[in-house]
C-alpha positions as CSV (number, residue, x, y, z in Angstrom):
1,M,103.0,-31.2,-40.7
2,T,99.2,-31.1,-40.0
3,A,96.6,-30.4,-42.7
4,N,96.0,-27.0,-41.3
5,Q,99.7,-26.1,-41.4
6,L,100.0,-27.5,-44.9
7,V,97.2,-25.2,-46.1
8,R,98.5,-22.2,-44.2
9,F,102.2,-22.4,-45.0
10,V,102.3,-24.2,-48.3
11,A,99.0,-24.2,-50.2
12,K,97.9,-20.6,-49.5
13,P,101.2,-19.0,-50.5
14,V,101.2,-21.1,-53.7
15,V,97.7,-20.0,-54.5
16,F,98.5,-16.3,-53.7
17,L,101.5,-16.3,-56.0
18,S,99.7,-18.2,-58.7
19,A,96.9,-15.6,-58.6
20,L,99.5,-12.8,-59.3
21,L,100.8,-14.5,-62.4
22,P,98.1,-13.0,-64.8
23,V,98.9,-9.5,-63.8
24,A,102.6,-10.2,-63.9
25,W,102.2,-11.6,-67.5
26,I,100.1,-8.5,-68.5
27,V,102.8,-6.1,-67.2
28,W,105.5,-8.1,-69.0
29,A,103.6,-8.4,-72.3
30,F,102.9,-4.6,-72.2
31,Q,106.5,-3.7,-71.6
32,A,107.8,-6.2,-74.1
33,G,105.4,-5.1,-76.8
34,A,103.9,-8.6,-77.0
35,L,100.4,-7.4,-77.2
36,S,98.4,-6.4,-80.3
37,A,98.3,-3.1,-82.1
38,N,95.9,-1.9,-79.4
39,P,97.7,-2.8,-76.2
40,L,95.4,-0.8,-73.9
41,S,92.4,-2.7,-75.2
42,D,94.2,-6.0,-74.6
43,V,95.0,-5.0,-71.0
44,T,91.5,-3.9,-70.4
45,N,90.1,-7.2,-71.8
46,E,92.5,-9.4,-69.9
47,T,91.9,-7.9,-66.5
48,G,88.1,-8.2,-67.2
49,V,88.4,-11.8,-68.1
50,W,90.5,-12.6,-65.1
51,T,87.9,-10.9,-62.9
52,L,85.3,-13.2,-64.3
53,R,87.5,-16.3,-63.9
54,F,88.2,-15.5,-60.2
55,L,84.5,-15.0,-59.6
56,C,83.8,-18.4,-61.1
57,L,86.6,-19.9,-58.9
58,T,85.0,-18.3,-55.8
59,L,81.6,-19.7,-56.7
60,A,83.2,-23.1,-57.2
61,I,84.6,-23.4,-53.7
62,T,81.3,-24.4,-52.0
63,P,80.3,-27.1,-54.6
64,L,83.8,-28.5,-54.4
65,R,83.6,-28.8,-50.7
66,R,80.2,-30.4,-50.7
67,L,81.1,-32.9,-53.5
68,T,84.5,-33.9,-52.1
69,G,84.0,-33.4,-48.4
70,W,87.3,-31.5,-48.3
71,N,86.3,-28.8,-45.8
72,L,89.8,-27.1,-45.8
73,V,89.1,-25.8,-49.3
74,I,86.8,-23.2,-47.8
75,R,89.9,-21.4,-46.5
76,F,90.8,-20.4,-50.0
77,R,87.5,-18.7,-50.8
78,R,88.3,-15.3,-49.2
79,M,91.7,-15.0,-51.0
80,I,90.2,-16.0,-54.3
81,G,87.3,-13.6,-53.9
82,L,89.6,-10.7,-53.0
83,F,91.6,-11.5,-56.2
84,A,88.4,-11.2,-58.2
85,F,88.0,-7.7,-56.6
86,F,91.6,-6.9,-57.3
87,Y,91.4,-7.7,-61.0
88,G,88.0,-6.0,-61.2
89,T,89.5,-2.8,-59.7
90,L,92.4,-3.0,-62.2
91,H,89.8,-3.4,-65.0
92,F,87.8,-0.4,-63.9
93,L,90.9,1.8,-63.3
94,I,92.3,1.1,-66.7
95,Y,89.0,2.0,-68.3
96,V,88.8,5.2,-66.3
97,I,92.5,6.3,-67.0
98,A,93.2,4.9,-70.4
99,D,89.8,5.4,-71.9
100,R,87.8,8.2,-70.2
101,F,90.6,10.3,-68.8
102,A,92.7,10.0,-72.0
103,G,89.6,10.9,-74.0
104,L,89.2,14.3,-72.4
105,L,89.8,16.9,-75.0
106,D,91.3,19.6,-72.9
107,F,92.3,20.6,-69.4
108,P,91.4,24.3,-69.0
109,D,92.6,24.4,-65.3
110,G,95.3,21.8,-65.5
111,I,95.2,18.0,-65.1
112,V,94.9,18.1,-61.4
113,A,91.9,20.4,-61.0
114,W,88.2,20.1,-59.9
115,S,87.0,20.9,-63.4
116,T,89.0,17.9,-64.7
117,V,87.5,15.6,-62.1
118,R,84.1,16.9,-62.9
119,N,84.5,16.4,-66.7
120,L,85.9,12.9,-66.0
121,L,83.0,11.9,-63.8
122,A,80.6,13.3,-66.4
123,A,82.2,11.2,-69.1
124,I,82.0,8.1,-67.0
125,G,78.4,8.8,-66.0
126,E,77.5,9.3,-69.7
127,D,79.0,5.9,-70.6
128,I,77.2,4.2,-67.7
129,Y,73.9,5.8,-68.8
130,E,74.2,5.2,-72.6
131,R,76.1,1.9,-72.9
132,P,74.2,-1.1,-71.4
133,Y,77.3,-3.3,-71.2
134,I,79.1,-0.6,-69.2
135,T,76.0,-0.2,-67.0
136,V,76.0,-3.9,-66.2
137,G,79.7,-4.1,-65.7
138,F,79.8,-1.1,-63.4
139,T,76.9,-2.5,-61.4
140,A,78.7,-5.9,-61.1
141,F,81.9,-4.1,-59.9
142,V,79.9,-2.0,-57.3
143,L,78.3,-5.1,-55.9
144,M,81.8,-6.5,-55.2
145,L,82.7,-3.5,-53.1
146,P,80.8,-4.5,-49.9
147,L,82.0,-8.1,-50.3
148,A,85.6,-7.0,-50.3
149,L,85.1,-4.6,-47.4
150,T,83.3,-7.1,-45.2
151,S,85.5,-10.1,-46.0
152,T,87.3,-10.1,-42.6
153,T,86.4,-12.1,-39.5
154,G,85.7,-8.9,-37.6
155,W,82.9,-8.0,-40.1
156,I,81.4,-11.5,-39.7
157,R,81.2,-10.8,-36.0
158,R,79.7,-7.3,-36.4
159,L,77.1,-8.4,-38.9
160,G,76.4,-11.8,-37.5
161,G,76.8,-15.0,-39.5
162,R,73.3,-15.1,-41.1
163,R,73.4,-11.4,-42.2
164,W,76.9,-11.7,-43.5
165,Q,76.0,-14.7,-45.6
166,T,73.0,-12.9,-47.0
167,L,75.2,-9.9,-47.9
168,H,77.7,-12.1,-49.6
169,R,75.1,-13.6,-51.9
170,L,75.6,-10.5,-53.9
171,V,78.5,-12.4,-55.5
172,Y,75.8,-14.3,-57.5
173,A,74.5,-11.1,-59.1
174,S,78.0,-9.8,-59.6
175,A,79.0,-13.0,-61.5
176,V,75.8,-12.8,-63.7
177,G,76.5,-9.1,-64.4
178,G,80.1,-9.9,-65.3
179,V,78.9,-12.5,-67.9
180,L,76.4,-10.1,-69.4
181,H,79.0,-7.3,-69.5
182,Y,81.4,-9.6,-71.4
183,W,78.6,-11.0,-73.7
184,W,77.4,-7.5,-74.7
185,L,80.9,-6.2,-75.1
186,V,82.2,-8.7,-77.7
187,K,79.0,-8.6,-79.8
188,A,80.3,-10.7,-82.7
189,D,82.0,-13.9,-81.3
190,V,80.2,-14.8,-78.1
191,S,81.7,-18.3,-77.8
192,R,83.8,-17.4,-74.8
193,P,81.1,-15.5,-72.9
194,Q,78.8,-18.5,-73.5
195,I,81.3,-20.7,-71.8
196,Y,81.4,-18.5,-68.7
197,A,77.6,-18.3,-68.8
198,V,77.3,-22.1,-68.7
199,V,79.9,-22.3,-65.9
200,V,78.0,-19.6,-63.8
201,A,74.7,-21.2,-64.5
202,L,76.0,-24.6,-63.3
203,L,77.5,-23.2,-60.2
204,L,74.3,-21.3,-59.3
205,G,72.1,-24.2,-60.3
206,F,74.0,-26.4,-57.9
207,R,73.3,-24.0,-55.1
208,L,69.6,-23.9,-56.0
209,Y,69.4,-27.7,-56.1
210,S,71.2,-28.0,-52.8
211,A,68.9,-25.4,-51.2
212,R,65.8,-27.2,-52.4
213,A,67.1,-30.5,-51.3
214,R,67.8,-29.2,-47.8
215,A,64.3,-27.6,-47.6
216,A,62.7,-30.9,-48.7
217,A,64.7,-33.0,-46.2
218,P,62.7,-34.1,-43.1
219,R,63.7,-32.1,-40.1
220,P,64.4,-34.0,-36.8
221,S,61.9,-33.6,-34.0
222,T,62.5,-31.4,-31.1
223,A,63.4,-34.3,-28.8
224,T,65.9,-35.6,-31.3
225,R,67.6,-32.3,-31.7
226,S,67.9,-31.9,-27.9
227,G,69.4,-35.3,-27.6
228,A,66.5,-36.8,-25.6
229,V,65.5,-40.4,-26.3
230,A,61.8,-41.0,-26.9
231,P,60.2,-43.7,-24.9
232,P,59.3,-46.9,-26.7
233,A,55.8,-47.2,-28.0
234,R,53.4,-49.6,-26.4
235,S,52.4,-52.6,-28.5
236,S,48.7,-52.8,-29.4
237,T,48.7,-56.6,-29.3
238,R,49.0,-58.9,-26.3
239,T,51.5,-61.8,-26.1
240,S,50.4,-65.1,-24.6
241,A,52.0,-66.3,-21.4
């Protein structure tokens, strides 16, 4: 079995199933009553934390490839990034349904009605406007949307490699926003958000260092890039016969 086959038929399925374990545990714990006295808060927090973890794993792919020289690791980046979006979507939907929707006082025209949707959107908008941690968290989630939608090879062709790479640098802002969202949410004990802040700072710092190193590296001449060989220079001294 070649390395490519090993990644495709063994490693990627293992990573995929492993990435589903957190949500499987959350569902089991919720059903079994293994969470705290406020299970909806636990589920919301767990999905948010796993979103941040998968964002960090996504950002770790490039440094890992450059430090180890294992280029095949790049093939896991799209899957891990999509799982970050998956858990972020769960986090947002649980907030919308279990917090905002459940917090509506009445449903004058029924649950499924435009007035209910309008009141729900108004409640969410009020939270986004008045609570900074929700503002930052919602922004971080919105920044993930174009990354998930354009993660396919077809979108790389449509946008072009350079523009696609520029667009997907939004993941940096999303990760920073996720850390701030977590930090401002917990308020009291910020030890765990601090750990994620250090991890994100190191991963982004590595990229900044690599970019500066590439910019400072001497560029090959035009002749060298084209594969031409420059003629030897003439000596300024004469040799005796």
